[in-house]
Z-matrix of the N, CA and C atoms (Angstrom, degrees):
N
C 1 1.446
C 2 1.520 1 108.98
N 3 1.324 2 116.40 1 130.43
C 4 1.458 3 121.46 2 -177.90
C 5 1.526 4 109.19 3 -100.71
N 6 1.307 5 115.80 4 126.84
C 7 1.456 6 120.95 5 179.56
C 8 1.518 7 107.92 6 -114.18
N 9 1.346 8 116.06 7 129.61
C 10 1.456 9 120.00 8 177.97
C 11 1.516 10 109.35 9 -115.81
N 12 1.307 11 115.57 10 128.29
C 13 1.452 12 121.48 11 176.85
C 14 1.514 13 107.95 12 -106.96
N 15 1.324 14 116.36 13 129.08
C 16 1.453 15 120.11 14 178.99
C 17 1.517 16 109.55 15 -128.12
N 18 1.310 17 115.56 16 137.67
C 19 1.455 18 120.05 17 175.58
C 20 1.524 19 108.84 18 -81.02
N 21 1.299 20 116.47 19 167.66
C 22 1.464 21 119.93 20 177.39
C 23 1.526 22 110.49 21 -61.88
N 24 1.313 23 117.51 22 -37.45
C 25 1.464 24 121.00 23 178.56
C 26 1.519 25 110.79 24 -63.55
N 27 1.331 26 117.27 25 -40.45
C 28 1.465 27 120.65 26 179.42
C 29 1.514 28 110.98 27 -66.41
N 30 1.331 29 117.26 28 -36.26
C 31 1.462 30 119.90 29 178.82
C 32 1.521 31 110.93 30 -70.27
N 33 1.323 32 117.52 31 -33.16
C 34 1.460 33 121.09 32 178.83
C 35 1.524 34 111.07 33 -72.06
N 36 1.326 35 117.17 34 -32.47
C 37 1.459 36 122.69 35 178.82
C 38 1.523 37 108.83 36 -113.06
N 39 1.328 38 117.95 37 101.40
C 40 1.460 39 119.32 38 -177.25
C 41 1.524 40 111.49 39 -64.20
N 42 1.325 41 114.79 40 156.22
C 43 1.464 42 119.92 41 177.92
C 44 1.519 43 110.28 42 -61.48
N 45 1.302 44 115.11 43 154.82
C 46 1.459 45 122.72 44 173.07
C 47 1.516 46 106.75 45 -112.86
N 48 1.305 47 116.16 46 143.68
C 49 1.452 48 122.24 47 -177.77
C 50 1.518 49 109.88 48 -122.52
N 51 1.313 50 115.74 49 132.36
C 52 1.455 51 121.60 50 168.98
C 53 1.522 52 105.06 51 -98.50
N 54 1.334 53 116.39 52 129.98
C 55 1.458 54 119.98 53 -175.77
C 56 1.517 55 110.22 54 -129.40
N 57 1.324 56 115.23 55 152.80
C 58 1.462 57 122.28 56 175.18
C 59 1.518 58 107.05 57 -122.35
N 60 1.326 59 115.61 58 127.27
C 61 1.458 60 122.05 59 178.86
C 62 1.510 61 109.96 60 -108.96
N 63 1.320 62 115.65 61 155.00
C 64 1.457 63 122.63 62 174.26
C 65 1.523 64 107.60 63 -128.65
N 66 1.320 65 116.08 64 134.22
C 67 1.459 66 121.00 65 179.23
C 68 1.522 67 109.54 66 -77.02
N 69 1.325 68 117.01 67 131.31
C 70 1.462 69 118.98 68 176.74
C 71 1.522 70 110.76 69 -83.32
N 72 1.350 71 118.01 70 -19.35
C 73 1.464 72 120.14 71 177.27
C 74 1.524 73 111.82 72 -82.53
N 75 1.338 74 117.75 73 -25.77
C 76 1.464 75 123.27 74 175.74
C 77 1.529 76 107.49 75 -141.52
N 78 1.333 77 117.24 76 89.65
C 79 1.470 78 121.15 77 -174.37
C 80 1.532 79 115.23 78 -59.84
N 81 1.333 80 118.55 79 -9.08
C 82 1.462 81 120.35 80 176.43
C 83 1.524 82 111.83 81 -83.29
N 84 1.331 83 118.29 82 -7.72
C 85 1.465 84 123.21 83 -177.57
C 86 1.525 85 111.40 84 -96.17
N 87 1.334 86 114.70 85 131.49
C 88 1.466 87 122.32 86 176.65
C 89 1.515 88 108.38 87 -129.23
N 90 1.311 89 115.97 88 152.56
C 91 1.458 90 121.27 89 176.46
C 92 1.525 91 108.06 90 -138.20
N 93 1.328 92 116.72 91 136.64
C 94 1.458 93 122.91 92 178.52
C 95 1.516 94 108.58 93 -116.21
N 96 1.330 95 116.96 94 133.20
C 97 1.453 96 120.67 95 -179.26
C 98 1.511 97 112.82 96 -146.53
N 99 1.339 98 114.24 97 -179.84
C 100 1.456 99 123.24 98 -177.08
C 101 1.521 100 108.10 99 -133.41
N 102 1.327 101 117.52 100 135.30
C 103 1.461 102 121.27 101 -178.87
C 104 1.517 103 110.39 102 -157.86
N 105 1.327 104 115.48 103 168.30
C 106 1.461 105 120.11 104 171.32
C 107 1.526 106 110.58 105 -105.92
N 108 1.350 107 117.02 106 -5.27
C 109 1.462 108 121.70 107 179.32
C 110 1.530 109 108.76 108 -142.61
N 111 1.314 110 116.90 109 97.86
C 112 1.466 111 121.98 110 -174.07
C 113 1.531 112 111.44 111 -64.66
N 114 1.313 113 117.92 112 -43.51
C 115 1.477 114 120.31 113 -178.15
C 116 1.523 115 111.80 114 -61.52
N 117 1.326 116 116.15 115 -46.25
C 118 1.465 117 119.69 116 -179.99
C 119 1.522 118 110.90 117 -65.19
N 120 1.320 119 116.53 118 -39.53
C 121 1.470 120 120.03 119 -179.30
C 122 1.522 121 110.76 120 -68.11
N 123 1.329 122 118.32 121 -39.58
C 124 1.461 123 121.13 122 176.62
C 125 1.528 124 109.81 123 -61.58
N 126 1.328 125 117.01 124 -41.94
C 127 1.467 126 120.48 125 177.98
C 128 1.525 127 110.93 126 -60.52
N 129 1.327 128 118.04 127 -39.58
C 130 1.465 129 121.32 128 177.24
C 131 1.524 130 110.95 129 -63.43
N 132 1.318 131 116.83 130 -42.82
C 133 1.468 132 119.83 131 177.52
C 134 1.524 133 110.52 132 -62.42
N 135 1.320 134 117.22 133 -43.04
C 136 1.466 135 120.83 134 -175.33
C 137 1.520 136 113.88 135 -76.38
N 138 1.340 137 118.73 136 -22.56
C 139 1.461 138 118.53 137 177.67
C 140 1.527 139 112.62 138 -93.76
N 141 1.331 140 116.78 139 6.41
C 142 1.460 141 121.13 140 174.59
C 143 1.512 142 115.12 141 85.55
N 144 1.326 143 118.37 142 11.46
C 145 1.465 144 121.65 143 -179.02
C 146 1.527 145 113.18 144 -72.68
N 147 1.308 146 117.47 145 -20.03
C 148 1.464 147 121.83 146 -178.55
C 149 1.528 148 109.12 147 -99.49
N 150 1.318 149 116.55 148 116.98
C 151 1.461 150 122.45 149 -177.05
C 152 1.531 151 112.28 150 -57.85
N 153 1.326 152 117.68 151 -37.83
C 154 1.464 153 121.71 152 -175.61
C 155 1.526 154 113.96 153 -72.01
N 156 1.324 155 117.92 154 -19.54
C 157 1.463 156 119.86 155 -175.09
C 158 1.526 157 113.87 156 -121.47
N 159 1.318 158 118.16 157 -2.86
C 160 1.470 159 120.54 158 -172.21
C 161 1.534 160 113.65 159 -64.59
N 162 1.314 161 118.29 160 -26.23
C 163 1.475 162 120.50 161 -179.33
C 164 1.521 163 113.54 162 -71.61
N 165 1.325 164 117.12 163 -22.45
C 166 1.466 165 119.64 164 -171.74
C 167 1.528 166 113.67 165 -117.15
N 168 1.329 167 117.61 166 29.38
C 169 1.463 168 120.38 167 178.24
C 170 1.517 169 109.91 168 -69.90
N 171 1.289 170 119.83 169 155.42
C 172 1.466 171 128.47 170 -4.52
C 173 1.528 172 112.24 171 -82.55
N 174 1.323 173 114.19 172 161.13
C 175 1.451 174 123.20 173 -179.25
C 176 1.525 175 109.83 174 -113.97
N 177 1.337 176 115.42 175 153.67
C 178 1.460 177 120.86 176 174.10
C 179 1.522 178 107.89 177 -130.56
N 180 1.303 179 116.04 178 148.24
C 181 1.466 180 121.75 179 179.14
C 182 1.518 181 108.36 180 -81.34
N 183 1.335 182 116.21 181 130.54
C 184 1.462 183 118.97 182 175.63
C 185 1.525 184 112.40 183 -112.44
N 186 1.348 185 117.79 184 -24.78
C 187 1.463 186 121.09 185 179.71
C 188 1.526 187 109.19 186 -148.09
N 189 1.326 188 116.36 187 137.83
C 190 1.465 189 122.48 188 171.10
C 191 1.519 190 107.16 189 -133.90
N 192 1.327 191 116.37 190 128.51
C 193 1.460 192 122.10 191 177.44
C 194 1.520 193 107.37 192 -121.70
N 195 1.332 194 117.19 193 124.36
C 196 1.467 195 122.37 194 -177.80
C 197 1.520 196 110.54 195 -93.60
N 198 1.336 197 115.26 196 141.37
C 199 1.456 198 122.49 197 177.47
C 200 1.522 199 108.97 198 -131.17
N 201 1.317 200 117.31 199 140.31
C 202 1.457 201 121.49 200 175.05
C 203 1.521 202 110.76 201 -79.41
N 204 1.325 203 116.58 202 -24.13
C 205 1.460 204 122.25 203 -177.21
C 206 1.528 205 110.44 204 -109.82
N 207 1.327 206 116.02 205 128.56
C 208 1.466 207 119.94 206 178.07
C 209 1.529 208 111.09 207 -64.55
N 210 1.329 209 117.47 208 -36.36
C 211 1.462 210 120.85 209 179.54
C 212 1.526 211 111.68 210 -61.50
N 213 1.315 212 116.57 211 -43.69
C 214 1.472 213 120.07 212 179.59
C 215 1.527 214 110.97 213 -67.90
N 216 1.330 215 116.46 214 -37.74
C 217 1.464 216 120.25 215 177.83
C 218 1.525 217 110.15 216 -63.46
N 219 1.327 218 117.35 217 -43.91
C 220 1.465 219 120.74 218 179.63
C 221 1.525 220 110.96 219 -64.44
N 222 1.322 221 116.70 220 -39.63
C 223 1.465 222 120.38 221 178.71
C 224 1.528 223 110.71 222 -64.52
N 225 1.342 224 117.50 223 -41.15
C 226 1.467 225 120.53 224 179.66
C 227 1.526 226 110.84 225 -67.86
N 228 1.331 227 117.47 226 -39.89
C 229 1.471 228 120.37 227 176.79
C 230 1.530 229 110.03 228 -61.17
N 231 1.330 230 117.26 229 -46.42
C 232 1.471 231 121.05 230 177.85
C 233 1.524 232 110.68 231 -58.25
N 234 1.336 233 116.16 232 -43.03
C 235 1.461 234 120.23 233 178.47
C 236 1.524 235 110.92 234 -60.25
N 237 1.351 236 117.67 235 -47.37
C 238 1.471 237 120.13 236 -178.41
C 239 1.518 238 112.30 237 -62.97
N 240 1.331 239 117.63 238 -23.11
C 241 1.467 240 121.19 239 179.38
C 242 1.527 241 111.66 240 -90.15
N 243 1.338 242 117.53 241 -4.56
C 244 1.463 243 121.28 242 177.92
C 245 1.531 244 109.63 243 -84.33
N 246 1.295 245 116.92 244 172.25
C 247 1.464 246 121.09 245 179.36
C 248 1.519 247 112.91 246 -59.73
N 249 1.329 248 116.62 247 -50.60
C 250 1.462 249 118.85 248 -179.36
C 251 1.527 250 110.74 249 -69.98
N 252 1.334 251 117.96 250 -31.95
C 253 1.454 252 121.50 251 177.24
C 254 1.518 253 112.08 252 -67.42
N 255 1.342 254 117.04 253 -38.06
C 256 1.472 255 120.39 254 175.45
C 257 1.526 256 110.55 255 -63.27
N 258 1.328 257 116.32 256 -39.91
C 259 1.460 258 120.25 257 177.85
C 260 1.528 259 110.15 258 -65.40
N 261 1.334 260 117.38 259 -42.68
C 262 1.465 261 121.82 260 176.56
C 263 1.530 262 110.38 261 -58.89
N 264 1.332 263 116.98 262 -48.88
C 265 1.471 264 121.42 263 179.98
C 266 1.524 265 110.67 264 -61.10
N 267 1.318 266 116.43 265 -39.50
C 268 1.465 267 119.92 266 178.64
C 269 1.527 268 112.48 267 -62.61
N 270 1.325 269 116.41 268 -37.52
C 271 1.472 270 120.19 269 179.58
C 272 1.525 271 112.94 270 -76.62
N 273 1.327 272 117.31 271 -35.99
C 274 1.451 273 119.98 272 -169.05
C 275 1.534 274 115.45 273 -108.53
N 276 1.317 275 117.92 274 -22.89
C 277 1.466 276 120.48 275 -173.66
C 278 1.516 277 113.99 276 -112.86
N 279 1.306 278 117.80 277 -20.50
C 280 1.467 279 119.65 278 -172.01
C 281 1.501 280 111.90 279 -108.63
């Protein structure tokens, strides 16, 4: 049984998620993003609402990392989009 304890501050500020997607139509394509709702964001990617990913639909989630702080989530997303972050993702997520 999993028990989650949340403070009032945590409930007021929802978690942020950094996610990595993989295109099922072109398995060499990956996309990294940031959201507070992974399911809704995946649906947007798959219905073509996102200009950057609409050419390679459908997408599947391969990694989700949760952060309590939006600043830390944004920093991790920026890192994954950098050269060394892409190499890290290639070794650990793909």
